[in-house]
LOTOR-778433 format. One record per atom (N, C-alpha, C): residue in three letters; atom name; x, y, z. Coordinates in pm, 1 decimal, m for minus. Last residue first. Layout:
rest | atom | xx | yy | zz
ALA | CA | X | Y | Z
...
***
This chain:
rest | atom | xx | yy | zz
UNK | N | 12141.3 | 9594.0 | 8957.3
UNK | CA | 12240.0 | 9540.8 | 9061.7
UNK | C | 12337.0 | 9487.6 | 9036.8
UNK | N | 11938.7 | 9606.4 | 8774.1
UNK | CA | 12057.1 | 9698.8 | 8778.7
UNK | C | 12153.9 | 9677.3 | 8885.1
UNK | N | 11784.6 | 9370.6 | 8776.3
UNK | CA | 11880.6 | 9371.7 | 8661.2
UNK | C | 11966.2 | 9495.1 | 8680.8
UNK | N | 11646.9 | 9453.5 | 9010.6
UNK | CA | 11696.5 | 9342.2 | 9003.2
UNK | C | 11795.4 | 9323.4 | 8877.4
UNK | N | 11503.0 | 9658.8 | 8889.7
UNK | CA | 11559.9 | 9705.5 | 9006.0
UNK | C | 11678.9 | 9584.8 | 9004.3
UNK | N | 11353.7 | 9539.6 | 8713.6
UNK | CA | 11432.6 | 9654.4 | 8639.0
UNK | C | 11543.9 | 9665.8 | 8761.9
UNK | N | 11185.7 | 9338.3 | 8859.4
UNK | CA | 11264.8 | 9297.8 | 8777.5
UNK | C | 11382.5 | 9398.7 | 8719.5
UNK | N | 11030.9 | 9549.3 | 9013.5
UNK | CA | 11113.5 | 9477.7 | 9084.9
UNK | C | 11236.5 | 9414.8 | 8976.8
UNK | N | 10894.4 | 9653.2 | 8803.2
UNK | CA | 10966.6 | 9747.2 | 8861.3
UNK | C | 11080.4 | 9663.6 | 8957.7
UNK | N | 10752.4 | 9459.6 | 8709.2
UNK | CA | 10837.7 | 9511.4 | 8611.1
UNK | C | 10932.7 | 9601.3 | 8698.2
UNK | N | 10579.7 | 9389.2 | 8950.2
UNK | CA | 10677.8 | 9321.6 | 8910.9
UNK | C | 10790.9 | 9351.1 | 8809.2
UNK | N | 10444.3 | 9648.3 | 8962.3
UNK | CA | 10549.5 | 9617.6 | 9052.9
UNK | C | 10641.4 | 9500.2 | 9053.0
UNK | N | 10265.4 | 9618.4 | 8723.7
UNK | CA | 10371.6 | 9725.0 | 8750.5
UNK | C | 10473.4 | 9676.4 | 8851.5
UNK | N | 10145.3 | 9389.3 | 8794.4
UNK | CA | 10215.2 | 9404.1 | 8699.8
UNK | C | 10342.0 | 9487.9 | 8672.6
UNK | N | 10008.5 | 9505.1 | 9031.3
UNK | CA | 10088.8 | 9382.1 | 9022.7
UNK | C | 10173.4 | 9375.3 | 8930.3
UNK | N | 9858.8 | 9690.1 | 8864.1
UNK | CA | 9952.4 | 9723.3 | 8993.2
UNK | C | 10048.7 | 9635.3 | 8986.6
UNK | N | 9690.1 | 9519.9 | 8732.1
UNK | CA | 9776.5 | 9628.9 | 8674.9
UNK | C | 9864.7 | 9656.0 | 8766.6
UNK | N | 9547.9 | 9404.7 | 8966.3
UNK | CA | 9631.4 | 9313.1 | 8848.9
UNK | C | 9722.1 | 9388.8 | 8764.0
UNK | N | 9415.7 | 9616.7 | 9051.0
UNK | CA | 9537.9 | 9526.1 | 9159.3
UNK | C | 9615.8 | 9454.8 | 9051.9
UNK | N | 9230.6 | 9674.6 | 8839.6
UNK | CA | 9324.7 | 9763.4 | 8888.9
UNK | C | 9460.5 | 9701.4 | 8972.4
UNK | N | 9104.1 | 9442.3 | 8801.0
UNK | CA | 9193.1 | 9501.0 | 8690.7
UNK | C | 9281.3 | 9602.4 | 8759.4
UNK | N | 8932.9 | 9448.4 | 9032.5
UNK | CA | 9057.5 | 9350.2 | 9026.9
UNK | C | 9140.1 | 9378.1 | 8928.1
UNK | N | 8857.7 | 9753.0 | 9182.9
UNK | CA | 8834.7 | 9644.8 | 9095.9
UNK | C | 8989.3 | 9561.9 | 9062.8
UNK | N | 8828.1 | 9864.0 | 9519.4
UNK | CA | 8889.4 | 9865.5 | 9417.5
UNK | C | 8869.4 | 9741.3 | 9330.1
UNK | N | 8466.9 | 9827.8 | 9645.5
UNK | CA | 8608.0 | 9782.8 | 9659.6
UNK | C | 8688.2 | 9794.0 | 9518.4
UNK | N | 8260.1 | 10114.0 | 9605.2
UNK | CA | 8314.5 | 9976.8 | 9600.9
UNK | C | 8441.8 | 9959.3 | 9652.2
UNK | N | 7990.6 | 10317.7 | 9684.7
UNK | CA | 8121.2 | 10284.9 | 9702.5
UNK | C | 8128.9 | 10159.2 | 9693.9
UNK | N | 7735.1 | 10415.6 | 9434.9
UNK | CA | 7766.6 | 10342.9 | 9578.3
UNK | C | 7906.4 | 10307.2 | 9574.7
UNK | N | 7631.2 | 10475.6 | 9178.6
UNK | CA | 7730.5 | 10579.9 | 9256.8
UNK | C | 7723.3 | 10537.5 | 9393.4
UNK | N | 7531.2 | 10289.3 | 9007.3
UNK | CA | 7470.1 | 10310.7 | 9122.4
UNK | C | 7517.4 | 10425.7 | 9194.4
UNK | N | 7732.1 | 10303.6 | 8764.1
UNK | CA | 7573.2 | 10309.5 | 8761.3
UNK | C | 7462.9 | 10349.7 | 8882.1
UNK | N | 7995.2 | 10322.6 | 8879.6
UNK | CA | 7901.9 | 10408.8 | 8773.9
UNK | C | 7773.6 | 10421.8 | 8765.5
UNK | N | 8069.5 | 10263.2 | 9179.3
UNK | CA | 7990.1 | 10195.8 | 9073.1
UNK | C | 7927.7 | 10283.2 | 8992.9
UNK | N | 8380.8 | 10398.2 | 9306.3
UNK | CA | 8226.5 | 10395.1 | 9319.1
UNK | C | 8161.7 | 10337.3 | 9187.0
UNK | N | 8663.0 | 10445.6 | 9499.2
UNK | CA | 8624.9 | 10391.6 | 9395.8
UNK | C | 8437.2 | 10386.0 | 9395.9
UNK | N | 8791.2 | 10809.9 | 9585.3
UNK | CA | 8746.3 | 10648.1 | 9635.3
UNK | C | 8676.6 | 10613.7 | 9475.5
UNK | N | 9087.2 | 10993.8 | 9655.4
UNK | CA | 8968.6 | 10927.6 | 9573.5
UNK | C | 8902.0 | 10807.4 | 9627.4
UNK | N | 9242.5 | 11261.5 | 9735.5
UNK | CA | 9201.5 | 11132.0 | 9778.8
UNK | C | 9087.7 | 11105.7 | 9713.1
UNK | N | 9548.0 | 11443.8 | 9652.3
UNK | CA | 9404.4 | 11422.5 | 9660.2
UNK | C | 9383.4 | 11303.2 | 9673.3
UNK | N | 9775.5 | 11711.1 | 9794.9
UNK | CA | 9723.4 | 11554.1 | 9752.2
UNK | C | 9612.6 | 11582.6 | 9736.3
UNK | N | 10051.5 | 11948.2 | 9729.0
UNK | CA | 9925.9 | 11898.1 | 9786.6
UNK | C | 9879.8 | 11753.5 | 9742.2
UNK | N | 10223.9 | 12247.4 | 9648.5
UNK | CA | 10226.0 | 12104.1 | 9666.8
UNK | C | 10111.4 | 12066.6 | 9720.4
UNK | N | 10394.0 | 12468.1 | 9433.9
UNK | CA | 10311.9 | 12437.9 | 9519.6
UNK | C | 10289.9 | 12285.5 | 9534.8
UNK | N | 10655.7 | 12550.9 | 9356.0
UNK | CA | 10550.8 | 12668.2 | 9371.6
UNK | C | 10437.7 | 12593.7 | 9452.8
UNK | N | 10994.0 | 12494.9 | 9394.6
UNK | CA | 10854.4 | 12430.9 | 9429.9
UNK | C | 10768.3 | 12518.7 | 9430.3
UNK | N | 11237.0 | 12530.2 | 9126.3
UNK | CA | 11149.4 | 12592.0 | 9260.9
UNK | C | 11039.4 | 12528.1 | 9280.9
UNK | N | 11363.4 | 12484.8 | 8932.7
UNK | CA | 11390.8 | 12378.7 | 9044.7
UNK | C | 11301.1 | 12421.1 | 9156.4
UNK | N | 11105.1 | 12516.0 | 8722.9
UNK | CA | 11263.7 | 12484.3 | 8721.3
UNK | C | 11290.0 | 12425.7 | 8822.8
UNK | N | 10891.3 | 12516.6 | 8907.5
UNK | CA | 10896.8 | 12603.1 | 8814.1
UNK | C | 11041.7 | 12607.9 | 8794.2
UNK | N | 10638.9 | 12237.3 | 9034.6
UNK | CA | 10780.5 | 12305.3 | 9020.5
UNK | C | 10785.4 | 12404.7 | 8878.7
UNK | N | 10463.7 | 12078.1 | 9252.3
UNK | CA | 10456.0 | 12166.5 | 9089.9
UNK | C | 10574.4 | 12214.1 | 9105.6
UNK | N | 10372.0 | 11792.5 | 9354.5
UNK | CA | 10478.4 | 11872.1 | 9368.1
UNK | C | 10459.4 | 11947.2 | 9237.0
UNK | N | 10108.9 | 11564.2 | 9505.2
UNK | CA | 10177.5 | 11621.3 | 9412.0
UNK | C | 10277.8 | 11744.2 | 9447.8
UNK | N | 9996.5 | 11230.7 | 9580.9
UNK | CA | 10069.7 | 11353.7 | 9633.7
UNK | C | 10132.2 | 11408.4 | 9504.4
UNK | N | 9695.1 | 11078.9 | 9595.1
UNK | CA | 9825.5 | 11111.3 | 9490.9
UNK | C | 9860.1 | 11239.1 | 9579.1
UNK | N | 9554.9 | 10767.5 | 9727.5
UNK | CA | 9595.9 | 10911.7 | 9753.1
UNK | C | 9699.9 | 10963.4 | 9665.9
UNK | N | 9228.5 | 10589.7 | 9726.8
UNK | CA | 9354.4 | 10597.1 | 9658.2
UNK | C | 9394.3 | 10754.7 | 9697.3
UNK | N | 9042.9 | 10346.4 | 9898.5
UNK | CA | 9061.8 | 10497.5 | 9872.2
UNK | C | 9210.2 | 10493.3 | 9810.0
UNK | N | 9008.4 | 10112.9 | 10002.9
UNK | CA | 8916.2 | 10162.3 | 9890.1
UNK | C | 8942.4 | 10286.6 | 9847.0
UNK | N | 9330.6 | 9974.9 | 10006.0
UNK | CA | 9232.6 | 10059.1 | 10090.1
UNK | C | 9141.5 | 10077.8 | 9977.2
UNK | N | 9641.1 | 9851.7 | 10001.7
UNK | CA | 9520.3 | 9781.9 | 9995.9
UNK | C | 9405.2 | 9865.4 | 10057.6
UNK | N | 9800.1 | 10114.9 | 9814.1
UNK | CA | 9766.3 | 10035.4 | 9951.2
UNK | C | 9634.3 | 9959.0 | 9914.3
UNK | N | 10074.2 | 10265.0 | 9632.5
UNK | CA | 9944.7 | 10165.7 | 9610.6
UNK | C | 9933.3 | 10100.3 | 9781.3
UNK | N | 10162.9 | 10565.8 | 9603.1
UNK | CA | 10186.7 | 10445.1 | 9669.2
UNK | C | 10065.5 | 10367.9 | 9687.5
UNK | N | 10259.6 | 10815.0 | 9355.6
UNK | CA | 10129.0 | 10731.3 | 9446.0
UNK | C | 10198.5 | 10594.3 | 9482.7
UNK | N | 10305.6 | 11144.8 | 9268.1
UNK | CA | 10327.0 | 11019.3 | 9316.8
UNK | C | 10224.4 | 10942.2 | 9393.3
UNK | N | 10377.6 | 11359.1 | 9005.8
UNK | CA | 10290.4 | 11286.7 | 9103.8
UNK | C | 10326.0 | 11188.0 | 9154.6
UNK | N | 10497.9 | 11671.8 | 8921.5
UNK | CA | 10542.6 | 11566.3 | 8991.5
UNK | C | 10432.1 | 11506.3 | 9056.5
UNK | N | 10484.8 | 11922.4 | 8675.9
UNK | CA | 10399.7 | 11864.0 | 8764.8
UNK | C | 10423.9 | 11738.8 | 8813.8
UNK | N | 10653.2 | 12183.6 | 8577.4
UNK | CA | 10633.7 | 12057.1 | 8583.2
UNK | C | 10540.9 | 11988.3 | 8696.1
UNK | N | 10577.8 | 12436.9 | 8386.5
UNK | CA | 10568.5 | 12396.5 | 8517.9
UNK | C | 10604.2 | 12256.1 | 8463.2
UNK | N | 10667.3 | 12764.5 | 8210.7
UNK | CA | 10655.4 | 12609.4 | 8190.9
UNK | C | 10670.9 | 12524.8 | 8348.7
UNK | N | 10445.0 | 13063.6 | 8200.1
UNK | CA | 10595.5 | 12967.4 | 8278.6
UNK | C | 10551.7 | 12820.4 | 8242.3
UNK | N | 10254.0 | 13178.1 | 8069.0
UNK | CA | 10357.9 | 13119.3 | 7986.0
UNK | C | 10464.2 | 13046.1 | 8062.3
UNK | N | 10132.1 | 13359.9 | 8341.2
UNK | CA | 10137.8 | 13323.6 | 8231.1
UNK | C | 10257.0 | 13286.1 | 8147.5
UNK | N | 10293.4 | 13208.9 | 8647.1
UNK | CA | 10255.1 | 13308.9 | 8586.2
UNK | C | 10201.0 | 13271.3 | 8399.7
UNK | N | 10254.7 | 13114.4 | 9041.1
UNK | CA | 10289.9 | 13072.3 | 8881.9
UNK | C | 10206.9 | 13211.6 | 8779.2
UNK | N | 10363.8 | 13210.4 | 9339.5
UNK | CA | 10256.7 | 13211.9 | 9221.5
UNK | C | 10338.9 | 13169.5 | 9059.5
UNK | N | 10456.3 | 12988.2 | 9592.8
UNK | CA | 10489.1 | 13093.0 | 9503.8
UNK | C | 10411.1 | 13082.9 | 9357.7
UNK | N | 10298.4 | 12828.2 | 9740.2
UNK | CA | 10400.4 | 12857.3 | 9782.1
UNK | C | 10468.1 | 12993.6 | 9728.2
UNK | N | 9991.0 | 12700.0 | 9841.3
UNK | CA | 10049.6 | 12776.0 | 9729.7
UNK | C | 10168.9 | 12821.2 | 9824.6
UNK | N | 9878.1 | 12341.2 | 9881.4
UNK | CA | 9982.2 | 12443.0 | 9985.8
UNK | C | 10040.8 | 12551.9 | 9850.9
UNK | N | 9590.5 | 12172.2 | 9895.8
UNK | CA | 9690.2 | 12254.2 | 9792.5
UNK | C | 9745.5 | 12331.2 | 9889.5
UNK | N | 9387.7 | 11904.8 | 9897.6
UNK | CA | 9466.9 | 11998.3 | 9973.7
UNK | C | 9576.1 | 12077.4 | 9861.7
UNK | N | 9087.4 | 11695.0 | 9914.1
UNK | CA | 9179.2 | 11763.5 | 9823.5
UNK | C | 9247.8 | 11863.2 | 9920.2
UNK | N | 8871.5 | 11402.5 | 9888.3
UNK | CA | 8965.0 | 11542.3 | 9993.6
UNK | C | 9060.0 | 11599.5 | 9904.8
UNK | N | 8727.3 | 11285.9 | 9694.7
UNK | CA | 8671.5 | 11304.8 | 9823.6
UNK | C | 8738.4 | 11409.8 | 9931.2
UNK | N | 8664.6 | 11241.3 | 9351.1
UNK | CA | 8764.9 | 11319.4 | 9470.3
UNK | C | 8647.1 | 11334.8 | 9617.1
UNK | N | 8579.0 | 10939.8 | 9221.2
UNK | CA | 8536.0 | 11093.8 | 9251.3
UNK | C | 8667.0 | 11118.8 | 9347.9
UNK | N | 8610.2 | 10730.3 | 8971.0
UNK | CA | 8695.7 | 10782.3 | 9086.4
UNK | C | 8676.2 | 10899.7 | 9142.7
UNK | N | 8385.1 | 10460.0 | 8865.4
UNK | CA | 8438.5 | 10618.4 | 8863.0
UNK | C | 8531.3 | 10641.7 | 8995.4
UNK | N | 8328.5 | 10192.0 | 8647.2
UNK | CA | 8384.9 | 10270.5 | 8768.7
UNK | C | 8414.8 | 10413.1 | 8769.9
UNK | N | 8274.8 | 10038.8 | 8439.3
UNK | CA | 8213.8 | 10062.0 | 8531.3
UNK | C | 8234.7 | 10102.5 | 8648.6
UNK | N | 8498.2 | 9999.2 | 8242.1
UNK | CA | 8457.6 | 9865.8 | 8320.6
UNK | C | 8360.1 | 9905.2 | 8459.1
UNK | N | 8484.1 | 10254.7 | 8119.7
UNK | CA | 8436.6 | 10140.2 | 8047.1
UNK | C | 8437.5 | 10019.5 | 8132.8
UNK | N | 8611.5 | 10396.9 | 8359.8
UNK | CA | 8489.5 | 10408.5 | 8317.1
UNK | C | 8422.0 | 10310.1 | 8223.8
UNK | N | 8892.3 | 10283.8 | 8367.1
UNK | CA | 8806.0 | 10263.8 | 8483.9
UNK | C | 8643.2 | 10277.4 | 8426.4
UNK | N | 8954.3 | 10386.4 | 8106.4
UNK | CA | 8956.8 | 10221.4 | 8130.9
UNK | C | 8859.1 | 10174.0 | 8259.6
UNK | N | 8979.4 | 10644.7 | 8134.1
UNK | CA | 8860.7 | 10551.1 | 8041.6
UNK | C | 8863.0 | 10428.0 | 8081.8
UNK | N | 9241.3 | 10651.8 | 8246.2
UNK | CA | 9094.0 | 10692.4 | 8363.5
UNK | C | 8994.1 | 10613.0 | 8241.6
UNK | N | 9483.2 | 10409.3 | 8196.8
UNK | CA | 9396.8 | 10559.7 | 8151.5
UNK | C | 9288.3 | 10558.0 | 8193.7
UNK | N | 9705.6 | 10219.7 | 8302.9
UNK | CA | 9558.7 | 10251.2 | 8362.2
UNK | C | 9503.0 | 10369.4 | 8313.8
UNK | N | 9959.8 | 10221.8 | 8256.8
UNK | CA | 9848.2 | 10117.8 | 8171.4
UNK | C | 9738.3 | 10123.6 | 8226.4
UNK | N | 10116.1 | 10366.1 | 8383.9
UNK | CA | 10128.4 | 10233.8 | 8427.3
UNK | C | 10037.0 | 10147.8 | 8348.5
UNK | N | 10062.4 | 10607.8 | 8277.0
UNK | CA | 10212.1 | 10566.2 | 8254.1
UNK | C | 10211.6 | 10408.5 | 8295.1
UNK | N | 9783.6 | 10681.2 | 8344.2
UNK | CA | 9821.7 | 10626.6 | 8185.6
UNK | C | 9989.3 | 10561.0 | 8193.2
UNK | N | 9861.5 | 10780.5 | 8593.6
UNK | CA | 9781.7 | 10642.1 | 8579.3
UNK | C | 9788.1 | 10579.4 | 8440.4
UNK | N | 9983.0 | 10997.1 | 8517.6
UNK | CA | 10067.4 | 10899.5 | 8604.6
UNK | C | 9989.9 | 10775.8 | 8600.3
UNK | N | 9808.7 | 11137.0 | 8385.9
UNK | CA | 9927.7 | 11097.2 | 8320.1
UNK | C | 10007.6 | 10995.9 | 8397.1
UNK | N | 9604.7 | 11181.2 | 8591.7
UNK | CA | 9581.5 | 11131.6 | 8474.5
UNK | C | 9684.8 | 11050.7 | 8390.0
UNK | N | 9768.7 | 11349.6 | 8775.0
UNK | CA | 9704.2 | 11211.4 | 8827.1
UNK | C | 9691.1 | 11124.2 | 8675.4
UNK | N | 9858.4 | 11583.8 | 8612.9
UNK | CA | 9929.6 | 11498.7 | 8662.9
UNK | C | 9880.4 | 11337.2 | 8678.5
UNK | N | 9581.3 | 11685.5 | 8551.1
UNK | CA | 9652.3 | 11634.7 | 8448.5
UNK | C | 9790.2 | 11534.3 | 8498.8
UNK | N | 9517.4 | 11701.7 | 8833.5
UNK | CA | 9425.2 | 11635.5 | 8751.5
UNK | C | 9528.6 | 11573.6 | 8641.2
UNK | N | 9659.5 | 11907.2 | 8913.4
UNK | CA | 9679.1 | 11802.3 | 8960.3
UNK | C | 9604.5 | 11673.6 | 8892.9
UNK | N | 9581.7 | 12116.4 | 8749.9
UNK | CA | 9713.5 | 12077.2 | 8732.8
UNK | C | 9730.9 | 11917.1 | 8776.2
UNK | N | 9312.7 | 12132.3 | 8887.5
UNK | CA | 9338.0 | 12101.9 | 8735.5
UNK | C | 9476.4 | 12054.4 | 8695.2
UNK | N | 9417.5 | 12246.0 | 9109.2
UNK | CA | 9354.2 | 12132.6 | 9108.5
UNK | C | 9331.1 | 12046.7 | 8960.1
UNK | N | 9513.0 | 12496.3 | 9034.3
UNK | CA | 9629.7 | 12390.0 | 9055.4
UNK | C | 9561.8 | 12262.5 | 9066.1
UNK | N | 9286.4 | 12649.8 | 8942.2
UNK | CA | 9384.6 | 12591.7 | 8853.4
UNK | C | 9449.4 | 12476.4 | 8869.0
UNK | N | 9227.1 | 12753.2 | 9211.1
UNK | CA | 9144.4 | 12681.3 | 9158.1
UNK | C | 9198.2 | 12583.3 | 9044.9
UNK | N | 9389.3 | 13006.0 | 9174.1
UNK | CA | 9395.8 | 12896.6 | 9282.4
UNK | C | 9331.4 | 12783.0 | 9253.3
UNK | N | 9517.0 | 13116.9 | 8878.8
UNK | CA | 9426.9 | 13119.3 | 8951.7
UNK | C | 9415.1 | 12992.2 | 9049.1
UNK | N | 9844.6 | 13228.8 | 8826.9
UNK | CA | 9756.0 | 13145.6 | 8785.3
UNK | C | 9639.7 | 13133.8 | 8915.6
UNK | N | 9836.0 | 13614.1 | 8813.4
UNK | CA | 9865.8 | 13489.8 | 8898.0
UNK | C | 9780.4 | 13365.3 | 8817.6
UNK | N | 9765.5 | 13869.1 | 8746.4
UNK | CA | 9848.9 | 13784.4 | 8644.3
UNK | C | 9904.7 | 13665.6 | 8721.6
UNK | N | 9542.8 | 13960.1 | 8878.9
UNK | CA | 9667.3 | 14001.7 | 8904.0
UNK | C | 9766.2 | 13916.0 | 8829.4
UNK | N | 9340.2 | 13840.0 | 8735.8
UNK | CA | 9328.3 | 13982.5 | 8721.2
UNK | C | 9483.6 | 14005.3 | 8765.7
UNK | N | 9460.9 | 13506.5 | 8664.1
UNK | CA | 9360.5 | 13603.0 | 8705.1
UNK | C | 9387.4 | 13724.2 | 8684.7
UNK | N | 9535.0 | 13248.1 | 8418.0
UNK | CA | 9560.3 | 13359.2 | 8527.8
UNK | C | 9436.4 | 13444.4 | 8544.5
UNK | N | 9435.0 | 13064.3 | 8241.8
UNK | CA | 9497.5 | 12979.1 | 8387.4
UNK | C | 9494.4 | 13135.2 | 8476.4
UNK | N | 9434.3 | 13193.5 | 8024.9
UNK | CA | 9301.0 | 13152.0 | 8065.6
UNK | C | 9317.8 | 13088.2 | 8209.6
UNK | N | 9713.6 | 13174.2 | 7903.4
UNK | CA | 9625.2 | 13304.2 | 7940.2
UNK | C | 9531.1 | 13294.6 | 8046.7
UNK | N | 9869.0 | 12887.6 | 8052.3
UNK | CA | 9775.2 | 12954.7 | 7962.5
UNK | C | 9716.8 | 13086.4 | 8012.1
UNK | N | 10154.1 | 12746.3 | 8141.4
UNK | CA | 10044.6 | 12806.4 | 8184.9
UNK | C | 9987.6 | 12890.5 | 8080.6
UNK | N | 10236.3 | 12421.6 | 8032.4
UNK | CA | 10265.5 | 12566.8 | 8014.8
UNK | C | 10171.1 | 12624.6 | 8050.4
UNK | N | 10364.7 | 12143.7 | 8181.4
UNK | CA | 10224.4 | 12207.7 | 8147.6
UNK | C | 10295.7 | 12334.9 | 8109.5
UNK | N | 10497.4 | 11776.8 | 8209.6
UNK | CA | 10514.7 | 11943.2 | 8172.1
UNK | C | 10381.3 | 11994.5 | 8108.0
UNK | N | 10492.2 | 11551.4 | 8451.4
UNK | CA | 10421.3 | 11598.6 | 8326.7
UNK | C | 10463.8 | 11745.3 | 8325.3
UNK | N | 10623.2 | 11271.5 | 8600.0
UNK | CA | 10637.2 | 11418.8 | 8561.3
UNK | C | 10589.3 | 11442.0 | 8439.9
UNK | N | 10561.0 | 11018.2 | 8827.5
UNK | CA | 10554.6 | 11078.5 | 8693.2
UNK | C | 10565.1 | 11215.9 | 8692.0
UNK | N | 10588.8 | 10705.5 | 9019.6
UNK | CA | 10615.6 | 10848.6 | 9007.5
UNK | C | 10579.7 | 10876.4 | 8850.1
UNK | N | 10476.7 | 10470.6 | 9263.0
UNK | CA | 10445.4 | 10518.0 | 9119.3
UNK | C | 10504.1 | 10668.7 | 9118.4
UNK | N | 10672.4 | 10302.5 | 9476.7
UNK | CA | 10629.0 | 10419.7 | 9456.3
UNK | C | 10598.0 | 10450.5 | 9305.6
UNK | N | 10650.9 | 9986.4 | 9679.2
UNK | CA | 10676.7 | 10071.8 | 9550.4
UNK | C | 10621.2 | 10217.9 | 9559.7
UNK | N | 10593.9 | 9912.9 | 9912.8
UNK | CA | 10757.6 | 9898.7 | 9867.6
UNK | C | 10764.5 | 9981.8 | 9749.5
UNK | N | 10316.4 | 9801.7 | 9944.0
UNK | CA | 10420.0 | 9916.4 | 10021.0
UNK | C | 10535.6 | 9990.9 | 9979.6
UNK | N | 10268.5 | 9617.8 | 9792.7
UNK | CA | 10300.6 | 9744.4 | 9717.9
UNK | C | 10331.0 | 9837.9 | 9838.4
UNK | N | 10340.6 | 9325.2 | 9795.1
UNK | CA | 10330.7 | 9398.4 | 9883.9
UNK | C | 10356.5 | 9551.8 | 9829.6
UNK | N | 10195.0 | 8999.7 | 9738.1
UNK | CA | 10200.8 | 9143.0 | 9672.0
UNK | C | 10212.7 | 9240.7 | 9774.1
***
């Protein structure tokens, strides 16, 4: 398995709620991490790994690092696209990259890094086999689809 060659991508739309904005009428800076979470959750779900499956199997994926670049403010009722990318690697951490767009304009980008921990002990652990198995299935599917389109 060579996951270095594949990139998993997903785009999720979200409409800015009034509760997401601050007194200036801009989306509050901390909300962008919530938008990232929405994108990450939907990406994982798109290749058959909803977050609840990690919890049911005794794992958590806590955030250990994040970065957000604010390019242009979003406002109440804006329709935003959250583009999320993930390139699987054989590491105990996983990194997701994000772009938030309003139409064709990038208004924010960034990344989050997560690690695997045991849900009982809260100790770091290797990524579980069901995670690698699902990635392998996804890789095989993508490889087959690419081969069919040649």
